[in-house]
C-alpha positions in Angstrom: 109.7 92.7 80.2 107.4 94.4 82.8 106.1 92.7 85.9 102.4 92.4 86.3 100.5 91.8 89.6 97.3 89.8 89.6 94.8 88.7 92.3 91.9 86.3 92.2 88.5 87.9 91.5 86.9 86.0 94.3 87.9 83.3 96.8 91.3 82.1 97.9 93.8 79.5 96.6 96.4 77.4 98.3 98.4 77.1 95.1 98.8 80.8 94.1 97.9 82.4 97.5 95.3 84.6 95.9 98.0 87.1 94.5 100.9 86.5 92.2 103.3 88.4 90.0 104.3 87.5 86.4 106.8 88.8 84.0 105.1 89.1 80.7 105.8 90.9 77.4 103.8 94.1 76.7 102.5 92.5 73.6 101.0 89.5 75.4 97.3 89.0 75.6 95.7 90.0 78.9 95.7 87.2 81.5 92.2 86.2 82.5 92.8 83.0 84.5 95.5 82.0 87.0 98.0 79.7 85.4 98.2 77.6 88.6 94.6 77.2 89.7 92.7 78.4 86.6 90.4 80.7 88.6 89.5 84.2 87.1 92.0 87.0 87.9 92.2 90.7 87.6 95.3 92.8 87.0 96.3 95.1 89.9 97.6 98.6 89.6 101.1 98.4 91.1 103.8 100.9 92.0 106.9 101.2 89.9 110.5 101.0 91.1 112.6 104.1 90.7 116.3 104.4 91.4 117.3 105.9 94.7 119.1 109.3 94.5 122.6 108.6 95.6 125.5 110.9 96.3 128.0 111.2 93.4 131.1 109.1 93.8 134.4 110.7 94.9 137.3 110.5 92.5 138.9 107.8 94.6 135.6 106.0 95.0 135.1 106.0 91.2 138.5 104.6 90.6 138.0 101.9 93.2 134.7 101.0 91.5 136.6 100.5 88.2 135.7 103.7 86.4 138.2 105.7 84.4 138.3 109.3 85.7 139.1 112.0 83.3 140.1 115.7 83.9 139.5 118.4 81.3 142.7 120.1 80.3 141.6 122.1 77.3 138.8 122.6 74.8 137.9 119.0 73.9 141.0 117.6 75.6 141.0 115.3 78.6 143.6 113.3 80.5 143.4 110.5 83.0 143.6 111.4 86.6 
């Protein structure tokens, strides 16, 4: 389920702080009021989280992480390293 960020249309609130994030299904109806203070809200455009590009693991690092490392020995044939 995606995360949606909302803010109050006007004013401030001690309950929700004026901004909040909710996890809602894509098929859910748009939220128009804050669930805590019942004031009108609008959905914010938010950034998305993308994975950080990491260096590939070394063979020993992959083994230490619990992966099975295979070496190609022929056409369609592999053996454990």
